[in-house]
C-alpha positions as CSV (number, residue, x, y, z in Angstrom):
1,M,-2.8,-3.1,0.1
2,T,-1.5,-3.5,3.6
3,T,0.1,-0.9,5.9
4,A,2.2,-0.7,9.0
5,V,3.4,2.4,11.0
6,Q,6.9,2.4,12.4
7,N,7.9,5.5,14.4
8,A,7.4,8.5,12.0
9,S,7.6,6.5,8.8
10,V,4.9,4.5,7.0
11,T,5.5,1.3,5.1
12,L,2.9,-0.2,2.8
13,S,2.7,-3.0,0.3
14,A,1.1,-2.4,-3.1
15,R,1.2,-3.4,-6.7
16,P,1.6,-1.2,-9.8
17,G,-1.6,-0.5,-11.8
18,F,-2.3,-2.9,-14.7
19,E,-2.8,0.2,-16.8
20,G,0.9,0.9,-16.7
21,A,2.0,-2.3,-18.4
22,N,1.8,-0.9,-22.0
23,I,4.8,-2.8,-23.6
24,R,5.5,-6.3,-22.5
25,T,4.9,-6.4,-18.8
26,W,7.1,-3.5,-17.8
27,I,5.5,-0.6,-15.9
28,G,5.8,3.0,-17.1
29,F,7.2,5.8,-15.0
30,K,3.7,7.3,-14.5
31,H,2.8,4.4,-12.2
32,F,6.0,4.8,-10.1
33,A,4.7,8.3,-9.4
34,Y,1.2,6.9,-8.5
35,L,2.8,4.5,-6.0
36,V,4.8,7.4,-4.4
37,E,1.6,9.5,-4.1
38,Q,-0.3,6.6,-2.5
39,G,2.5,6.2,0.1
40,V,2.3,9.9,1.0
41,L,-1.5,9.8,1.3
42,Q,-1.2,6.8,3.5
43,W,1.2,8.6,5.8
44,F,-1.5,11.3,6.4
45,R,-4.3,8.7,6.7
46,E,-2.4,6.7,9.4
47,R,-2.4,9.9,11.5
48,G,-6.1,10.6,11.0
49,Y,-5.6,13.3,8.4
50,G,-6.9,11.7,5.2
51,P,-7.6,14.0,2.3
52,G,-11.4,13.6,2.8
53,R,-11.3,14.7,6.4
54,L,-9.0,17.6,5.7
55,Y,-11.3,18.9,2.9
56,H,-14.7,18.3,4.6
57,E,-13.7,19.4,8.1
58,H,-10.9,21.9,7.6
59,G,-11.5,23.3,4.1
60,V,-8.1,22.4,2.6
61,G,-7.0,20.2,-0.2
62,L,-4.1,17.8,0.3
63,S,-2.1,18.4,-2.8
64,V,1.3,17.1,-4.2
65,R,3.2,20.2,-5.3
66,D,6.6,18.8,-6.3
67,C,7.8,15.2,-6.9
68,S,11.1,13.9,-8.2
69,L,11.7,10.4,-9.3
70,L,15.0,8.5,-9.6
71,L,14.4,5.1,-11.3
72,P,17.4,2.7,-11.0
73,A,15.4,-0.4,-11.7
74,V,12.3,-1.5,-13.6
75,L,8.9,-2.7,-12.2
76,D,7.0,-5.6,-13.6
77,V,3.2,-5.9,-13.6
78,D,3.2,-8.7,-11.0
79,D,5.8,-7.1,-8.6
80,E,4.7,-6.5,-5.0
81,V,6.3,-3.2,-4.1
82,T,7.3,-2.0,-0.6
83,V,6.6,1.7,-0.3
84,T,8.5,3.4,2.5
85,V,7.6,7.0,3.4
86,T,9.8,9.1,5.7
87,P,8.7,12.6,6.6
88,G,10.9,15.7,6.7
89,A,10.3,19.3,7.4
90,G,7.8,21.6,5.6
91,G,5.6,18.9,4.0
92,R,8.6,17.1,2.5
93,F,8.9,13.4,2.3
94,A,11.4,10.8,1.1
95,V,9.9,7.8,-0.5
96,R,11.5,4.5,-1.6
97,L,10.0,1.8,-3.7
98,G,11.6,-1.6,-3.2
99,V,10.9,-5.0,-4.7
100,R,11.9,-8.6,-4.3
101,R,11.7,-10.9,-7.2
102,G,11.5,-14.7,-7.3
103,D,10.1,-17.1,-4.7
104,D,13.2,-17.2,-2.5
105,P,12.4,-15.1,0.6
106,G,16.1,-14.5,1.0
107,N,16.3,-12.5,-2.2
108,A,17.6,-9.0,-1.6
109,E,15.2,-6.2,-2.1
110,V,16.0,-4.0,-5.1
111,T,15.4,-0.3,-5.0
112,A,13.2,0.6,-8.0
113,C,12.6,4.3,-7.2
114,R,13.8,7.0,-4.9
115,S,11.6,10.0,-4.7
116,R,11.4,13.4,-3.0
117,V,7.9,14.9,-2.5
118,R,6.5,18.2,-1.2
119,V,2.8,18.4,-0.3
120,A,0.7,21.4,0.7
121,L,-2.7,21.9,2.2
122,V,-4.3,24.4,-0.3
123,R,-7.3,26.4,0.9
124,E,-10.4,25.4,-1.1
125,P,-13.0,28.2,-1.2
126,E,-15.9,25.9,-2.0
127,A,-15.1,23.3,0.7
128,P,-17.8,22.6,3.3
129,G,-15.6,22.8,6.3
130,S,-13.6,25.7,7.9
131,A,-12.3,24.3,11.2
132,P,-8.7,25.3,12.0
133,V,-6.1,22.9,10.7
134,P,-4.5,20.9,13.4
135,S,-1.4,22.7,14.8
136,E,1.1,20.1,13.6
137,L,-0.1,20.7,10.0
138,A,-0.6,24.5,10.1
139,G,2.7,25.2,8.4
140,L,1.6,23.3,5.3
141,V,-1.4,25.6,4.5
142,E,-1.1,27.6,1.3
143,E,-3.4,29.8,-0.8
144,P,-4.0,28.5,-4.4
145,G,-0.9,29.2,-6.5
146,V,-0.9,32.2,-8.9
147,G,2.0,30.9,-11.0
148,E,4.8,32.7,-12.7
149,V,3.6,35.7,-14.7
150,G,5.5,36.2,-18.0
151,V,5.4,38.0,-21.2
152,P,2.2,39.2,-23.1
153,A,0.6,36.2,-24.7
154,G,-0.1,38.0,-28.0
155,D,-2.8,36.9,-30.5
156,D,-1.4,33.4,-30.6
157,P,0.2,32.1,-27.4
158,A,1.7,29.1,-29.2
159,E,3.6,31.4,-31.6
160,T,4.7,33.6,-28.7
161,L,6.1,30.5,-27.0
162,R,7.8,29.3,-30.1
163,A,9.4,32.7,-30.6
164,A,10.7,32.4,-27.0
165,G,12.5,29.2,-27.9
166,A,10.0,26.4,-27.2
167,G,10.9,23.3,-29.3
168,F,7.3,22.0,-29.5
169,V,4.0,23.5,-28.4
170,W,0.8,21.5,-27.7
171,P,-2.4,23.5,-27.2
172,W,-4.6,21.7,-24.6
173,R,-7.6,22.1,-22.3
174,V,-7.7,21.0,-18.7
175,P,-10.4,18.2,-18.3
176,Y,-12.2,17.5,-15.1
177,F,-10.7,14.1,-14.8
178,Y,-7.2,15.7,-14.4
179,C,-8.5,17.9,-11.5
180,Q,-9.1,17.7,-7.8
181,Y,-11.5,19.3,-5.4
182,S,-13.8,20.4,-8.3
183,E,-11.4,23.2,-9.5
184,R,-7.6,22.7,-9.7
185,M,-5.5,20.5,-11.9
186,Q,-3.7,18.0,-9.7
187,H,-0.1,16.9,-9.8
188,S,-0.9,13.4,-11.3
189,G,-2.5,15.3,-14.2
190,Y,0.8,16.9,-15.0
191,V,2.5,13.5,-14.8
192,R,0.0,12.3,-17.4
193,V,0.6,15.4,-19.6
194,L,4.3,14.8,-19.4
195,E,3.9,11.3,-20.6
196,E,1.6,12.4,-23.5
197,V,3.7,15.4,-24.6
198,V,6.8,13.2,-25.0
199,D,4.7,10.8,-27.2
200,R,3.4,13.7,-29.3
201,Y,6.9,15.3,-29.6
202,L,8.4,12.0,-30.8
203,A,5.7,11.5,-33.4
204,D,6.1,15.1,-34.6
205,R,9.8,14.4,-35.1
206,G,9.2,11.2,-37.1
207,V,10.3,8.8,-34.4
208,S,7.0,7.8,-32.9
209,V,6.9,5.2,-30.1
210,G,5.0,2.8,-32.5
211,R,7.5,3.2,-35.3
212,M,10.6,2.6,-33.1
213,L,8.9,-0.4,-31.5
214,R,8.0,-2.0,-34.9
215,E,11.2,-1.2,-36.7
216,R,13.8,-1.6,-34.0
217,G,12.2,-3.1,-31.0
218,W,13.0,0.0,-29.0
219,I,10.8,1.4,-26.2
220,P,11.1,4.7,-24.3
221,V,12.6,4.4,-20.8
222,V,12.8,7.0,-18.1
223,S,15.8,7.3,-15.7
224,R,14.6,10.3,-13.8
225,A,11.8,12.9,-13.8
226,R,10.6,15.8,-11.8
227,I,7.3,17.6,-12.0
228,E,6.6,20.7,-10.0
229,V,3.4,22.7,-9.7
230,R,4.2,26.4,-9.6
231,G,0.6,27.7,-9.9
232,D,-2.9,26.3,-10.2
233,A,-4.6,25.7,-13.5
234,R,-8.3,25.5,-13.5
235,L,-11.0,23.2,-14.8
236,E,-11.5,23.6,-18.5
237,E,-8.8,26.3,-18.8
238,P,-6.9,26.4,-22.0
239,M,-3.2,25.4,-21.6
240,W,-0.2,25.5,-23.8
241,V,2.3,22.7,-23.1
242,T,5.9,23.1,-24.4
243,F,8.5,20.4,-24.7
244,T,12.2,21.1,-25.5
245,V,15.1,18.8,-25.6
246,T,18.0,20.4,-23.7
247,D,20.9,17.9,-23.9
248,L,22.0,14.7,-25.4
249,L,24.1,12.5,-23.1
250,K,26.6,10.0,-24.5
251,D,24.3,9.1,-27.4
252,V,22.2,7.1,-25.0
253,T,19.8,9.5,-23.2
254,Y,18.3,12.9,-23.8
255,D,17.4,15.5,-21.2
256,A,14.2,17.5,-21.8
257,R,12.0,20.1,-20.2
258,M,8.2,20.6,-20.2
259,D,6.5,23.8,-19.2
260,C,2.7,24.4,-18.9
261,H,1.3,27.9,-19.5
262,V,-2.1,29.4,-19.2
263,V,-3.2,33.0,-20.2
264,R,-4.5,35.4,-17.6
265,D,-5.0,39.1,-18.1
266,G,-3.4,38.8,-21.5
267,R,-0.1,37.4,-20.2
268,L,1.4,33.9,-20.2
269,V,1.5,32.4,-16.7
270,R,3.6,29.3,-16.1
271,V,1.7,26.9,-13.8
272,A,4.0,23.9,-13.9
273,T,7.4,22.7,-15.0
274,A,9.0,19.3,-15.4
275,T,12.3,17.7,-16.5
276,I,12.8,14.2,-17.7
277,L,15.8,12.0,-18.7
278,H,14.7,9.7,-21.5
279,G,16.3,6.9,-23.5
280,Y,15.4,3.7,-25.2
281,A,15.5,0.1,-24.1
282,V,15.6,-3.0,-26.3
283,S,12.2,-4.7,-25.9
284,R,12.8,-8.1,-27.5
285,G,15.5,-10.7,-28.2
286,T,18.4,-11.7,-26.1
287,E,19.3,-8.1,-25.3
288,A,15.8,-7.1,-24.0
289,G,16.1,-4.5,-21.3
290,R,19.5,-3.2,-22.4
291,L,19.8,0.5,-23.2
292,A,20.1,1.3,-26.9
293,T,22.7,3.6,-28.4
294,L,21.1,6.4,-30.5
295,D,22.3,6.4,-34.1
296,P,23.0,9.8,-35.7
297,D,19.7,10.0,-37.6
298,T,17.6,9.2,-34.5
299,A,19.7,11.6,-32.3
300,A,19.2,14.4,-35.0
301,A,15.4,13.8,-35.1
302,I,15.1,13.9,-31.3
303,T,17.2,17.0,-30.9
304,A,15.8,18.9,-33.9
305,G,14.8,22.4,-32.8
306,G,16.0,21.7,-29.3
307,R,19.5,22.2,-28.0
């Protein structure tokens, strides 16, 4: 990875993680989010405010709180990506991922992702440092998020959520490897949960990723996504993840929402929410990469219990 600072922006060159090449050599949406996060972290590091220093000296955790992704083009496993990070006000950043393909240096750079990100410096009670945060970052300091307190959880929070209209409920537990600073679930953890709950939802509806790949050569493709942390889930805390399809667009893509709840003092508390626009792309043959049109049976399975 190489970096360069130009005025208030940061530009770096990076490659997507090999882990993200799950079908052929295309990269999944999760690793677009990882590249965006790396770019924002580098912006802080170039100014001497890396997450390690902020934690150890100032007692705050640099945390992504909101990230939206617009994905107009694919990434391939061997792509070298230019990540450009431009700061705004209040811990907000605009991030662009660009890529050139082929050996010709004159090839135009293609925009693979446009992202909007908000970060915060969250006070960490167990951090070793407590020096005042530099004045230029003071406006980013927040207390750990409480979340959005909702209805009584009842004896079975999953049933309570279903009764409130959730299309699919996945009981889960926050593992340490989805957390940061020893305590809180981090934003990238919710990105991973969003990826998994889609997989579980499709399997539950009888149109699993594996089945559609084997029978039709279709793979899921994401056009846009947004994941926002509204509160802080804690290490090993039980969580109930809901996924609901909200709209079907032109028999090609479907819009859906994920919400993540924990239970505190007997009430459901929403700690994160996400939206995602999903469709299918053809993965083999002469039409590889083209968006597939959903037939009535597939559309009915995806939207069952949703809209």
